[in-house]
All heavy atoms as a GROMACS GRO file, in nm:
protein
  575
    1MET      N    1  -0.840   9.636 -12.769
    1MET     CA    2  -0.836   9.674 -12.912
    1MET      C    3  -0.868   9.555 -12.999
    1MET      O    4  -0.818   9.447 -12.977
    1MET     CB    5  -0.696   9.727 -12.940
    1MET     CG    6  -0.698   9.832 -13.048
    1MET     SD    7  -0.532   9.897 -13.083
    1MET     CE    8  -0.548  10.057 -13.004
    2ALA      N    9  -0.955   9.570 -13.096
    2ALA     CA   10  -0.994   9.462 -13.187
    2ALA      C   11  -0.878   9.425 -13.280
    2ALA      O   12  -0.789   9.508 -13.303
    2ALA     CB   13  -1.113   9.504 -13.271
    3LYS      N   14  -0.878   9.302 -13.328
    3LYS     CA   15  -0.769   9.256 -13.416
    3LYS      C   16  -0.756   9.344 -13.538
    3LYS      O   17  -0.647   9.377 -13.583
    3LYS     CB   18  -0.792   9.110 -13.456
    3LYS     CG   19  -0.763   9.012 -13.348
    3LYS     CD   20  -0.775   8.869 -13.404
    3LYS     CE   21  -0.739   8.772 -13.293
    3LYS     NZ   22  -0.744   8.634 -13.346
    4GLU      N   23  -0.871   9.383 -13.597
    4GLU     CA   24  -0.868   9.468 -13.717
    4GLU      C   25  -0.800   9.601 -13.689
    4GLU      O   26  -0.724   9.654 -13.774
    4GLU     CB   27  -1.007   9.490 -13.770
    4GLU     CG   28  -1.009   9.562 -13.906
    4GLU     CD   29  -1.148   9.566 -13.965
    4GLU    OE1   30  -1.220   9.466 -13.962
    4GLU    OE2   31  -1.185   9.672 -14.018
    5GLU      N   32  -0.823   9.661 -13.575
    5GLU     CA   33  -0.760   9.785 -13.537
    5GLU      C   34  -0.608   9.773 -13.525
    5GLU      O   35  -0.534   9.864 -13.556
    5GLU     CB   36  -0.817   9.840 -13.406
    5GLU     CG   37  -0.957   9.890 -13.421
    5GLU     CD   38  -1.018   9.933 -13.287
    5GLU    OE1   39  -0.940   9.968 -13.198
    5GLU    OE2   40  -1.142   9.937 -13.279
    6ILE      N   41  -0.561   9.654 -13.479
    6ILE     CA   42  -0.418   9.631 -13.467
    6ILE      C   43  -0.358   9.617 -13.608
    6ILE      O   44  -0.254   9.672 -13.640
    6ILE     CB   45  -0.390   9.506 -13.380
    6ILE    CG1   46  -0.438   9.536 -13.237
    6ILE    CG2   47  -0.241   9.470 -13.387
    6ILE    CD1   48  -0.438   9.414 -13.148
    7LYS      N   49  -0.423   9.540 -13.693
    7LYS     CA   50  -0.373   9.524 -13.832
    7LYS      C   51  -0.374   9.654 -13.909
    7LYS      O   52  -0.276   9.683 -13.980
    7LYS     CB   53  -0.462   9.422 -13.907
    7LYS     CG   54  -0.443   9.280 -13.868
    7LYS     CD   55  -0.528   9.189 -13.953
    7LYS     CE   56  -0.527   9.049 -13.910
    7LYS     NZ   57  -0.616   8.964 -13.990
    8GLU      N   58  -0.479   9.728 -13.901
    8GLU     CA   59  -0.495   9.858 -13.970
    8GLU      C   60  -0.533   9.962 -13.874
    8GLU      O   61  -0.646  10.002 -13.866
    8GLU     CB   62  -0.599   9.843 -14.082
    8GLU     CG   63  -0.560   9.750 -14.197
    8GLU     CD   64  -0.438   9.806 -14.270
    8GLU    OE1   65  -0.407   9.926 -14.268
    8GLU    OE2   66  -0.370   9.722 -14.331
    9PRO      N   67  -0.434  10.012 -13.799
    9PRO     CA   68  -0.466  10.108 -13.692
    9PRO      C   69  -0.528  10.241 -13.736
    9PRO      O   70  -0.593  10.308 -13.657
    9PRO     CB   71  -0.330  10.130 -13.627
    9PRO     CG   72  -0.230  10.096 -13.728
    9PRO     CD   73  -0.293   9.987 -13.811
   10CYS      N   74  -0.516  10.279 -13.861
   10CYS     CA   75  -0.569  10.408 -13.905
   10CYS      C   76  -0.687  10.396 -14.002
   10CYS      O   77  -0.723  10.491 -14.071
   10CYS     CB   78  -0.456  10.486 -13.973
   10CYS     SG   79  -0.319  10.518 -13.859
   11LYS      N   80  -0.750  10.279 -14.002
   11LYS     CA   81  -0.863  10.255 -14.091
   11LYS      C   82  -0.979  10.352 -14.065
   11LYS      O   83  -1.037  10.407 -14.155
   11LYS     CB   84  -0.910  10.112 -14.083
   11LYS     CG   85  -1.022  10.079 -14.175
   11LYS     CD   86  -1.062   9.934 -14.168
   11LYS     CE   87  -1.172   9.903 -14.269
   11LYS     NZ   88  -1.211   9.763 -14.269
   12LYS      N   89  -1.012  10.374 -13.937
   12LYS     CA   90  -1.121  10.460 -13.900
   12LYS      C   91  -1.098  10.602 -13.954
   12LYS      O   92  -1.184  10.662 -14.014
   12LYS     CB   93  -1.140  10.464 -13.749
   12LYS     CG   94  -1.256  10.558 -13.711
   12LYS     CD   95  -1.251  10.596 -13.564
   12LYS     CE   96  -1.363  10.688 -13.524
   12LYS     NZ   97  -1.379  10.810 -13.603
   13GLN      N   98  -0.976  10.653 -13.936
   13GLN     CA   99  -0.944  10.790 -13.985
   13GLN      C  100  -0.950  10.797 -14.138
   13GLN      O  101  -0.999  10.897 -14.190
   13GLN     CB  102  -0.804  10.834 -13.934
   13GLN     CG  103  -0.797  10.855 -13.784
   13GLN     CD  104  -0.782  10.730 -13.701
   13GLN    OE1  105  -0.778  10.618 -13.750
   13GLN    NE2  106  -0.772  10.749 -13.570
   14ALA      N  107  -0.904  10.694 -14.204
   14ALA     CA  108  -0.912  10.691 -14.350
   14ALA      C  109  -1.060  10.691 -14.396
   14ALA      O  110  -1.092  10.761 -14.493
   14ALA     CB  111  -0.836  10.571 -14.404
   15CYS      N  112  -1.139  10.616 -14.329
   15CYS     CA  113  -1.283  10.614 -14.365
   15CYS      C  114  -1.351  10.746 -14.334
   15CYS      O  115  -1.435  10.791 -14.412
   15CYS     CB  116  -1.354  10.497 -14.287
   15CYS     SG  117  -1.309  10.334 -14.342
   16ASP      N  118  -1.309  10.811 -14.225
   16ASP     CA  119  -1.362  10.943 -14.192
   16ASP      C  120  -1.326  11.045 -14.301
   16ASP      O  121  -1.406  11.131 -14.337
   16ASP     CB  122  -1.310  10.991 -14.058
   16ASP     CG  123  -1.365  10.912 -13.944
   16ASP    OD1  124  -1.465  10.837 -13.960
   16ASP    OD2  125  -1.306  10.928 -13.829
   17ILE      N  126  -1.206  11.033 -14.355
   17ILE     CA  127  -1.160  11.123 -14.463
   17ILE      C  128  -1.251  11.101 -14.588
   17ILE      O  129  -1.296  11.197 -14.650
   17ILE     CB  130  -1.012  11.108 -14.499
   17ILE    CG1  131  -0.930  11.159 -14.388
   17ILE    CG2  132  -0.978  11.178 -14.631
   17ILE    CD1  133  -0.782  11.129 -14.402
   18GLN      N  134  -1.269  10.977 -14.623
   18GLN     CA  135  -1.350  10.946 -14.742
   18GLN      C  136  -1.493  10.998 -14.728
   18GLN      O  137  -1.544  11.058 -14.819
   18GLN     CB  138  -1.354  10.794 -14.768
   18GLN     CG  139  -1.419  10.760 -14.900
   18GLN     CD  140  -1.350  10.820 -15.019
   18GLN    OE1  141  -1.228  10.817 -15.027
   18GLN    NE2  142  -1.424  10.870 -15.113
   19ALA      N  143  -1.548  10.982 -14.605
   19ALA     CA  144  -1.684  11.034 -14.583
   19ALA      C  145  -1.687  11.187 -14.591
   19ALA      O  146  -1.775  11.245 -14.650
   19ALA     CB  147  -1.731  10.988 -14.446
   20CYS      N  148  -1.584  11.250 -14.537
   20CYS     CA  149  -1.578  11.397 -14.540
   20CYS      C  150  -1.560  11.446 -14.681
   20CYS      O  151  -1.628  11.542 -14.722
   20CYS     CB  152  -1.462  11.445 -14.452
   20CYS     SG  153  -1.445  11.625 -14.445
   21LEU      N  154  -1.471  11.385 -14.756
   21LEU     CA  155  -1.451  11.428 -14.896
   21LEU      C  156  -1.576  11.412 -14.979
   21LEU      O  157  -1.612  11.500 -15.058
   21LEU     CB  158  -1.333  11.350 -14.957
   21LEU     CG  159  -1.194  11.385 -14.902
   21LEU    CD1  160  -1.092  11.286 -14.957
   21LEU    CD2  161  -1.155  11.527 -14.939
   22THR      N  162  -1.646  11.301 -14.960
   22THR     CA  163  -1.767  11.278 -15.033
   22THR      C  164  -1.872  11.383 -14.999
   22THR      O  165  -1.940  11.440 -15.088
   22THR     CB  166  -1.820  11.136 -15.005
   22THR    OG1  167  -1.722  11.041 -15.042
   22THR    CG2  168  -1.952  11.108 -15.077
   23LYS      N  169  -1.885  11.407 -14.870
   23LYS     CA  170  -1.984  11.509 -14.823
   23LYS      C  171  -1.952  11.650 -14.870
   23LYS      O  172  -2.042  11.730 -14.897
   23LYS     CB  173  -1.984  11.510 -14.668
   23LYS     CG  174  -2.080  11.605 -14.605
   23LYS     CD  175  -2.074  11.596 -14.452
   23LYS     CE  176  -2.154  11.704 -14.389
   23LYS     NZ  177  -2.138  11.703 -14.241
   24ASN      N  178  -1.823  11.682 -14.888
   24ASN     CA  179  -1.778  11.815 -14.929
   24ASN      C  180  -1.732  11.829 -15.070
   24ASN      O  181  -1.643  11.906 -15.104
   24ASN     CB  182  -1.667  11.863 -14.831
   24ASN     CG  183  -1.724  11.888 -14.694
   24ASN    OD1  184  -1.795  11.985 -14.673
   24ASN    ND2  185  -1.693  11.801 -14.600
   25ASN      N  186  -1.788  11.742 -15.158
   25ASN     CA  187  -1.760  11.750 -15.301
   25ASN      C  188  -1.609  11.740 -15.332
   25ASN      O  189  -1.556  11.812 -15.414
   25ASN     CB  190  -1.817  11.877 -15.365
   25ASN     CG  191  -1.836  11.865 -15.510
   25ASN    OD1  192  -1.849  11.754 -15.565
   25ASN    ND2  193  -1.832  11.978 -15.581
   26PHE      N  194  -1.539  11.659 -15.254
   26PHE     CA  195  -1.395  11.630 -15.267
   26PHE      C  196  -1.309  11.753 -15.254
   26PHE      O  197  -1.199  11.764 -15.312
   26PHE     CB  198  -1.368  11.552 -15.396
   26PHE     CG  199  -1.428  11.414 -15.390
   26PHE    CD1  200  -1.558  11.394 -15.435
   26PHE    CD2  201  -1.360  11.310 -15.336
   26PHE    CE1  202  -1.616  11.269 -15.426
   26PHE    CE2  203  -1.414  11.186 -15.324
   26PHE     CZ  204  -1.544  11.162 -15.370
   27ASN      N  205  -1.355  11.849 -15.170
   27ASN     CA  206  -1.275  11.968 -15.139
   27ASN      C  207  -1.190  11.931 -15.015
   27ASN      O  208  -1.239  11.935 -14.901
   27ASN     CB  209  -1.367  12.086 -15.112
   27ASN     CG  210  -1.288  12.210 -15.081
   27ASN    OD1  211  -1.170  12.210 -15.041
   27ASN    ND2  212  -1.356  12.324 -15.090
   28SER      N  213  -1.061  11.904 -15.036
   28SER     CA  214  -0.979  11.856 -14.930
   28SER      C  215  -0.956  11.961 -14.819
   28SER      O  216  -0.934  11.929 -14.704
   28SER     CB  217  -0.843  11.810 -14.980
   28SER     OG  218  -0.776  11.911 -15.046
   29GLN      N  219  -0.969  12.091 -14.853
   29GLN     CA  220  -0.950  12.192 -14.752
   29GLN      C  221  -1.061  12.184 -14.644
   29GLN      O  222  -1.034  12.215 -14.528
   29GLN     CB  223  -0.954  12.329 -14.817
   29GLN     CG  224  -0.820  12.365 -14.880
   29GLN     CD  225  -0.815  12.509 -14.927
   29GLN    OE1  226  -0.888  12.548 -15.015
   29GLN    NE2  227  -0.733  12.585 -14.857
   30ARG      N  228  -1.178  12.143 -14.684
   30ARG     CA  229  -1.285  12.130 -14.587
   30ARG      C  230  -1.264  12.010 -14.494
   30ARG      O  231  -1.340  11.997 -14.397
   30ARG     CB  232  -1.417  12.123 -14.657
   30ARG     CG  233  -1.459  12.252 -14.725
   30ARG     CD  234  -1.595  12.243 -14.782
   30ARG     NE  235  -1.636  12.372 -14.838
   30ARG     CZ  236  -1.753  12.400 -14.881
   30ARG    NH1  237  -1.844  12.306 -14.881
   30ARG    NH2  238  -1.779  12.517 -14.932
   31CYS      N  239  -1.174  11.924 -14.530
   31CYS     CA  240  -1.152  11.803 -14.450
   31CYS      C  241  -1.018  11.805 -14.386
   31CYS      O  242  -0.965  11.700 -14.342
   31CYS     CB  243  -1.164  11.680 -14.544
   31CYS     SG  244  -1.328  11.668 -14.620
   32GLN      N  245  -0.959  11.920 -14.374
   32GLN     CA  246  -0.826  11.932 -14.316
   32GLN      C  247  -0.810  11.868 -14.177
   32GLN      O  248  -0.714  11.798 -14.149
   32GLN     CB  249  -0.779  12.076 -14.311
   32GLN     CG  250  -0.635  12.093 -14.270
   32GLN     CD  251  -0.581  12.234 -14.291
   32GLN    OE1  252  -0.650  12.321 -14.348
   32GLN    NE2  253  -0.460  12.256 -14.243
   33ARG      N  254  -0.907  11.890 -14.094
   33ARG     CA  255  -0.904  11.835 -13.957
   33ARG      C  256  -0.896  11.682 -13.955
   33ARG      O  257  -0.813  11.625 -13.888
   33ARG     CB  258  -1.022  11.886 -13.874
   33ARG     CG  259  -1.022  11.835 -13.734
   33ARG     CD  260  -0.912  11.895 -13.649
   33ARG     NE  261  -0.914  11.835 -13.517
   33ARG     CZ  262  -0.806  11.782 -13.460
   33ARG    NH1  263  -0.694  11.787 -13.515
   33ARG    NH2  264  -0.815  11.726 -13.342
   34VAL      N  265  -0.983  11.616 -14.034
   34VAL     CA  266  -0.979  11.469 -14.035
   34VAL      C  267  -0.853  11.417 -14.103
   34VAL      O  268  -0.803  11.311 -14.067
   34VAL     CB  269  -1.106  11.410 -14.100
   34VAL    CG1  270  -1.228  11.428 -14.010
   34VAL    CG2  271  -1.136  11.465 -14.237
   35ILE      N  272  -0.802  11.491 -14.201
   35ILE     CA  273  -0.674  11.454 -14.263
   35ILE      C  274  -0.561  11.463 -14.159
   35ILE      O  275  -0.475  11.371 -14.153
   35ILE     CB  276  -0.648  11.541 -14.386
   35ILE    CG1  277  -0.749  11.508 -14.496
   35ILE    CG2  278  -0.504  11.515 -14.436
   35ILE    CD1  279  -0.750  11.603 -14.611
   36GLU      N  280  -0.562  11.567 -14.078
   36GLU     CA  281  -0.462  11.578 -13.976
   36GLU      C  282  -0.472  11.469 -13.869
   36GLU      O  283  -0.373  11.421 -13.816
   36GLU     CB  284  -0.471  11.717 -13.910
   36GLU     CG  285  -0.425  11.829 -14.002
   36GLU     CD  286  -0.455  11.968 -13.950
   36GLU    OE1  287  -0.525  11.982 -13.847
   36GLU    OE2  288  -0.407  12.062 -14.012
   37LEU      N  289  -0.594  11.424 -13.843
   37LEU     CA  290  -0.612  11.312 -13.750
   37LEU      C  291  -0.554  11.182 -13.808
   37LEU      O  292  -0.494  11.106 -13.734
   37LEU     CB  293  -0.762  11.289 -13.720
   37LEU     CG  294  -0.827  11.398 -13.633
   37LEU    CD1  295  -0.980  11.377 -13.628
   37LEU    CD2  296  -0.768  11.397 -13.491
   38LEU      N  297  -0.564  11.161 -13.937
   38LEU     CA  298  -0.500  11.046 -14.004
   38LEU      C  299  -0.351  11.060 -13.991
   38LEU      O  300  -0.279  10.963 -13.960
   38LEU     CB  301  -0.543  11.030 -14.145
   38LEU     CG  302  -0.470  10.919 -14.225
   38LEU    CD1  303  -0.493  10.782 -14.161
   38LEU    CD2  304  -0.511  10.920 -14.369
   39GLU      N  305  -0.298  11.178 -14.015
   39GLU     CA  306  -0.154  11.198 -14.006
   39GLU      C  307  -0.105  11.165 -13.867
   39GLU      O  308  -0.002  11.100 -13.847
   39GLU     CB  309  -0.118  11.344 -14.042
   39GLU     CG  310   0.029  11.373 -14.034
   39GLU     CD  311   0.064  11.517 -14.066
   39GLU    OE1  312  -0.014  11.605 -14.030
   39GLU    OE2  313   0.170  11.539 -14.123
   40SER      N  314  -0.179  11.211 -13.766
   40SER     CA  315  -0.140  11.186 -13.626
   40SER      C  316  -0.144  11.035 -13.599
   40SER      O  317  -0.053  10.982 -13.534
   40SER     CB  318  -0.242  11.256 -13.535
   40SER     OG  319  -0.213  11.226 -13.400
   41CYS      N  320  -0.246  10.966 -13.647
   41CYS     CA  321  -0.254  10.822 -13.630
   41CYS      C  322  -0.132  10.756 -13.694
   41CYS      O  323  -0.071  10.664 -13.638
   41CYS     CB  324  -0.380  10.767 -13.690
   41CYS     SG  325  -0.398  10.588 -13.676
   42CYS      N  326  -0.098  10.795 -13.816
   42CYS     CA  327   0.014  10.738 -13.889
   42CYS      C  328   0.144  10.759 -13.814
   42CYS      O  329   0.229  10.670 -13.808
   42CYS     CB  330   0.022  10.795 -14.027
   42CYS     SG  331  -0.114  10.743 -14.133
   43GLU      N  332   0.161  10.876 -13.754
   43GLU     CA  333   0.281  10.901 -13.675
   43GLU      C  334   0.288  10.808 -13.554
   43GLU      O  335   0.393  10.757 -13.525
   43GLU     CB  336   0.285  11.047 -13.632
   43GLU     CG  337   0.314  11.142 -13.748
   43GLU     CD  338   0.297  11.290 -13.712
   43GLU    OE1  339   0.261  11.321 -13.595
   43GLU    OE2  340   0.324  11.374 -13.800
   44LYS      N  341   0.174  10.789 -13.487
   44LYS     CA  342   0.169  10.700 -13.370
   44LYS      C  343   0.204  10.558 -13.402
   44LYS      O  344   0.268  10.488 -13.325
   44LYS     CB  345   0.030  10.709 -13.304
   44LYS     CG  346   0.007  10.842 -13.230
   44LYS     CD  347  -0.132  10.841 -13.172
   44LYS     CE  348  -0.162  10.978 -13.114
   44LYS     NZ  349  -0.299  10.988 -13.066
   45CYS      N  350   0.156  10.509 -13.521
   45CYS     CA  351   0.181  10.370 -13.557
   45CYS      C  352   0.304  10.359 -13.644
   45CYS      O  353   0.325  10.253 -13.703
   45CYS     CB  354   0.059  10.308 -13.625
   45CYS     SG  355   0.030  10.360 -13.795
   46GLU      N  356   0.381  10.463 -13.655
   46GLU     CA  357   0.505  10.469 -13.735
   46GLU      C  358   0.480  10.432 -13.879
   46GLU      O  359   0.556  10.359 -13.943
   46GLU     CB  360   0.610  10.375 -13.670
   46GLU     CG  361   0.648  10.425 -13.533
   46GLU     CD  362   0.749  10.333 -13.462
   46GLU    OE1  363   0.784  10.224 -13.514
   46GLU    OE2  364   0.797  10.378 -13.355
   47TYR      N  365   0.369  10.477 -13.932
   47TYR     CA  366   0.327  10.458 -14.071
   47TYR      C  367   0.310  10.311 -14.109
   47TYR      O  368   0.323  10.276 -14.227
   47TYR     CB  369   0.423  10.531 -14.166
   47TYR     CG  370   0.406  10.682 -14.153
   47TYR    CD1  371   0.471  10.752 -14.050
   47TYR    CD2  372   0.326  10.751 -14.238
   47TYR    CE1  373   0.452  10.891 -14.036
   47TYR    CE2  374   0.308  10.889 -14.227
   47TYR     CZ  375   0.372  10.958 -14.123
   47TYR     OH  376   0.353  11.091 -14.110
   48ASN      N  377   0.284  10.227 -14.012
   48ASN     CA  378   0.261  10.082 -14.036
   48ASN      C  379   0.111  10.054 -14.060
   48ASN      O  380   0.051   9.971 -13.995
   48ASN     CB  381   0.314   9.998 -13.919
   48ASN     CG  382   0.463   9.998 -13.921
   48ASN    OD1  383   0.530   9.996 -14.023
   48ASN    ND2  384   0.520  10.006 -13.798
   49SER      N  385   0.053  10.122 -14.153
   49SER     CA  386  -0.081  10.102 -14.196
   49SER      C  387  -0.092  10.135 -14.343
   49SER      O  388  -0.030  10.234 -14.389
   49SER     CB  389  -0.177  10.197 -14.116
   49SER     OG  390  -0.310  10.187 -14.166
   50THR      N  391  -0.166  10.054 -14.416
   50THR     CA  392  -0.181  10.081 -14.561
   50THR      C  393  -0.246  10.213 -14.586
   50THR      O  394  -0.234  10.268 -14.693
   50THR     CB  395  -0.259   9.966 -14.627
   50THR    OG1  396  -0.384   9.956 -14.565
   50THR    CG2  397  -0.184   9.836 -14.619
   51HIS      N  398  -0.317  10.267 -14.489
   51HIS     CA  399  -0.394  10.390 -14.505
   51HIS      C  400  -0.305  10.515 -14.494
   51HIS      O  401  -0.351  10.627 -14.518
   51HIS     CB  402  -0.506  10.400 -14.404
   51HIS     CG  403  -0.599  10.284 -14.415
   51HIS    ND1  404  -0.682  10.264 -14.522
   51HIS    CD2  405  -0.618  10.176 -14.336
   51HIS    CE1  406  -0.752  10.153 -14.508
   51HIS    NE2  407  -0.713  10.095 -14.394
   52CYS      N  408  -0.177  10.494 -14.453
   52CYS     CA  409  -0.087  10.610 -14.439
   52CYS      C  410  -0.026  10.660 -14.565
   52CYS      O  411   0.029  10.770 -14.570
   52CYS     CB  412   0.017  10.575 -14.332
   52CYS     SG  413  -0.058  10.548 -14.169
   53ALA      N  414  -0.027  10.584 -14.670
   53ALA     CA  415   0.037  10.620 -14.793
   53ALA      C  416  -0.020  10.747 -14.856
   53ALA      O  417   0.052  10.825 -14.916
   53ALA     CB  418   0.034  10.506 -14.893
   54SER      N  419  -0.150  10.767 -14.839
   54SER     CA  420  -0.214  10.882 -14.905
   54SER      C  421  -0.211  11.014 -14.827
   54SER      O  422  -0.239  11.117 -14.880
   54SER     CB  423  -0.360  10.846 -14.936
   54SER     OG  424  -0.430  10.820 -14.814
   55VAL      N  425  -0.176  11.006 -14.697
   55VAL     CA  426  -0.187  11.125 -14.613
   55VAL      C  427  -0.094  11.238 -14.659
   55VAL      O  428  -0.135  11.353 -14.662
   55VAL     CB  429  -0.168  11.090 -14.464
   55VAL    CG1  430  -0.022  11.063 -14.431
   55VAL    CG2  431  -0.218  11.206 -14.378
   56SER      N  432   0.026  11.207 -14.706
   56SER     CA  433   0.117  11.314 -14.748
   56SER      C  434   0.065  11.382 -14.874
   56SER      O  435   0.074  11.504 -14.884
   56SER     CB  436   0.257  11.260 -14.769
   56SER     OG  437   0.259  11.163 -14.874
   57GLY      N  438   0.009  11.306 -14.964
   57GLY     CA  439  -0.049  11.367 -15.083
   57GLY      C  440  -0.166  11.460 -15.051
   57GLY      O  441  -0.180  11.569 -15.110
   58LEU      N  442  -0.250  11.421 -14.957
   58LEU     CA  443  -0.362  11.504 -14.918
   58LEU      C  444  -0.314  11.634 -14.853
   58LEU      O  445  -0.366  11.741 -14.881
   58LEU     CB  446  -0.454  11.431 -14.821
   58LEU     CG  447  -0.538  11.318 -14.887
   58LEU    CD1  448  -0.599  11.232 -14.776
   58LEU    CD2  449  -0.647  11.377 -14.973
   59LEU      N  450  -0.211  11.624 -14.769
   59LEU     CA  451  -0.158  11.742 -14.702
   59LEU      C  452  -0.095  11.836 -14.803
   59LEU      O  453  -0.107  11.959 -14.792
   59LEU     CB  454  -0.062  11.703 -14.593
   59LEU     CG  455  -0.124  11.634 -14.472
   59LEU    CD1  456  -0.018  11.575 -14.381
   59LEU    CD2  457  -0.214  11.733 -14.395
   60LYS      N  458  -0.020  11.782 -14.900
   60LYS     CA  459   0.038  11.864 -15.005
   60LYS      C  460  -0.067  11.940 -15.085
   60LYS      O  461  -0.053  12.053 -15.120
   60LYS     CB  462   0.125  11.779 -15.100
   60LYS     CG  463   0.255  11.737 -15.040
   60LYS     CD  464   0.330  11.649 -15.141
   60LYS     CE  465   0.455  11.593 -15.074
   60LYS     NZ  466   0.523  11.498 -15.167
   61GLN      N  467  -0.175  11.867 -15.117
   61GLN     CA  468  -0.288  11.930 -15.188
   61GLN      C  469  -0.348  12.044 -15.113
   61GLN      O  470  -0.376  12.152 -15.167
   61GLN     CB  471  -0.395  11.826 -15.223
   61GLN     CG  472  -0.505  11.880 -15.307
   61GLN     CD  473  -0.607  11.770 -15.339
   61GLN    OE1  474  -0.593  11.655 -15.300
   61GLN    NE2  475  -0.712  11.805 -15.408
   62ILE      N  476  -0.366  12.030 -14.982
   62ILE     CA  477  -0.424  12.135 -14.900
   62ILE      C  478  -0.330  12.258 -14.896
   62ILE      O  479  -0.373  12.371 -14.915
   62ILE     CB  480  -0.449  12.089 -14.754
   62ILE    CG1  481  -0.567  11.993 -14.753
   62ILE    CG2  482  -0.478  12.203 -14.662
   62ILE    CD1  483  -0.592  11.924 -14.623
   63LYS      N  484  -0.202  12.233 -14.877
   63LYS     CA  485  -0.105  12.341 -14.875
   63LYS      C  486  -0.099  12.413 -15.004
   63LYS      O  487  -0.092  12.540 -15.013
   63LYS     CB  488   0.034  12.287 -14.837
   63LYS     CG  489   0.043  12.245 -14.691
   63LYS     CD  490   0.176  12.186 -14.658
   63LYS     CE  491   0.177  12.134 -14.517
   63LYS     NZ  492   0.299  12.064 -14.485
   64LYS      N  493  -0.104  12.342 -15.117
   64LYS     CA  494  -0.104  12.402 -15.251
   64LYS      C  495  -0.228  12.490 -15.270
   64LYS      O  496  -0.219  12.603 -15.313
   64LYS     CB  497  -0.100  12.295 -15.358
   64LYS     CG  498  -0.103  12.349 -15.501
   64LYS     CD  499  -0.111  12.236 -15.599
   64LYS     CE  500  -0.128  12.296 -15.739
   64LYS     NZ  501  -0.169  12.191 -15.835
   65ASN      N  502  -0.344  12.438 -15.231
   65ASN     CA  503  -0.471  12.513 -15.249
   65ASN      C  504  -0.472  12.638 -15.158
   65ASN      O  505  -0.525  12.742 -15.198
   65ASN     CB  506  -0.589  12.425 -15.216
   65ASN     CG  507  -0.613  12.317 -15.320
   65ASN    OD1  508  -0.565  12.329 -15.432
   65ASN    ND2  509  -0.687  12.215 -15.282
   66THR      N  510  -0.414  12.626 -15.039
   66THR     CA  511  -0.408  12.741 -14.949
   66THR      C  512  -0.320  12.850 -15.010
   66THR      O  513  -0.350  12.969 -15.004
   66THR     CB  514  -0.350  12.697 -14.811
   66THR    OG1  515  -0.439  12.596 -14.760
   66THR    CG2  516  -0.348  12.811 -14.715
   67LYS      N  517  -0.207  12.814 -15.067
   67LYS     CA  518  -0.116  12.912 -15.128
   67LYS      C  519  -0.184  12.983 -15.245
   67LYS      O  520  -0.168  13.101 -15.267
   67LYS     CB  521   0.012  12.845 -15.176
   67LYS     CG  522   0.109  12.812 -15.063
   67LYS     CD  523   0.229  12.745 -15.121
   67LYS     CE  524   0.323  12.701 -15.007
   67LYS     NZ  525   0.441  12.631 -15.060
   68GLU      N  526  -0.261  12.906 -15.325
   68GLU     CA  527  -0.326  12.963 -15.442
   68GLU      C  528  -0.433  13.061 -15.403
   68GLU      O  529  -0.464  13.151 -15.478
   68GLU     CB  530  -0.388  12.849 -15.524
   68GLU     CG  531  -0.284  12.766 -15.599
   68GLU     CD  532  -0.344  12.646 -15.670
   68GLU    OE1  533  -0.466  12.625 -15.663
   68GLU    OE2  534  -0.265  12.576 -15.737
   69GLN      N  535  -0.494  13.048 -15.286
   69GLN     CA  536  -0.603  13.135 -15.242
   69GLN      C  537  -0.553  13.257 -15.174
   69GLN      O  538  -0.631  13.354 -15.163
   69GLN     CB  539  -0.696  13.058 -15.151
   69GLN     CG  540  -0.774  12.954 -15.223
   69GLN     CD  541  -0.875  12.879 -15.132
   69GLN    OE1  542  -0.879  12.904 -15.012
   69GLN    NE2  543  -0.949  12.791 -15.188
   70LYS      N  544  -0.426  13.263 -15.131
   70LYS     CA  545  -0.378  13.383 -15.065
   70LYS      C  546  -0.352  13.492 -15.170
   70LYS      O  547  -0.299  13.467 -15.275
   70LYS     CB  548  -0.244  13.352 -14.993
   70LYS     CG  549  -0.263  13.270 -14.869
   70LYS     CD  550  -0.133  13.251 -14.797
   70LYS     CE  551  -0.151  13.168 -14.672
   70LYS     NZ  552  -0.025  13.141 -14.603
   71PRO      N  553  -0.392  13.614 -15.138
   71PRO     CA  554  -0.370  13.722 -15.237
   71PRO      C  555  -0.221  13.753 -15.247
   71PRO      O  556  -0.147  13.750 -15.149
   71PRO     CB  557  -0.443  13.840 -15.172
   71PRO     CG  558  -0.467  13.804 -15.030
   71PRO     CD  559  -0.463  13.657 -15.018
   72GLN      N  560  -0.178  13.779 -15.368
   72GLN     CA  561  -0.039  13.813 -15.394
   72GLN      C  562  -0.013  13.956 -15.357
   72GLN      O  563  -0.092  14.044 -15.390
   72GLN     CB  564  -0.007  13.790 -15.543
   72GLN     CG  565  -0.022  13.647 -15.589
   72GLN     CD  566   0.077  13.552 -15.524
   72GLN    OE1  567   0.192  13.589 -15.501
   72GLN    NE2  568   0.033  13.433 -15.491
   73VAL      N  569   0.092  13.982 -15.284
   73VAL     CA  570   0.127  14.117 -15.243
   73VAL      C  571   0.235  14.175 -15.323
   73VAL      O  572   0.324  14.112 -15.370
   73VAL     CB  573   0.170  14.115 -15.094
   73VAL    CG1  574   0.202  14.256 -15.045
   73VAL    CG2  575   0.063  14.057 -15.009
   0.00000   0.00000   0.00000
C-alpha cells in the first residue's frame, strides 16, 4: 500500500464520488453506489480519513430524495 493510501485511505472513493456527481449533474441518487463504497471504506478505517466527514450528509440527501419521490398513499 502506498503512503498516501495509508494517510488517506478513502481518497480514491471520494474522488470517484466527485467524478460521478460531476458526470450526473450533481444528482446524488445516481451516485448511490460510489457513495456506499466510500461509506464502506470509512467503516473499515474507522472514519480515520478526512474524506469520511461528508459521507453521512450524502447518504441523508439520498434518503431524503428517495422519500420525496415515493408516491403518497
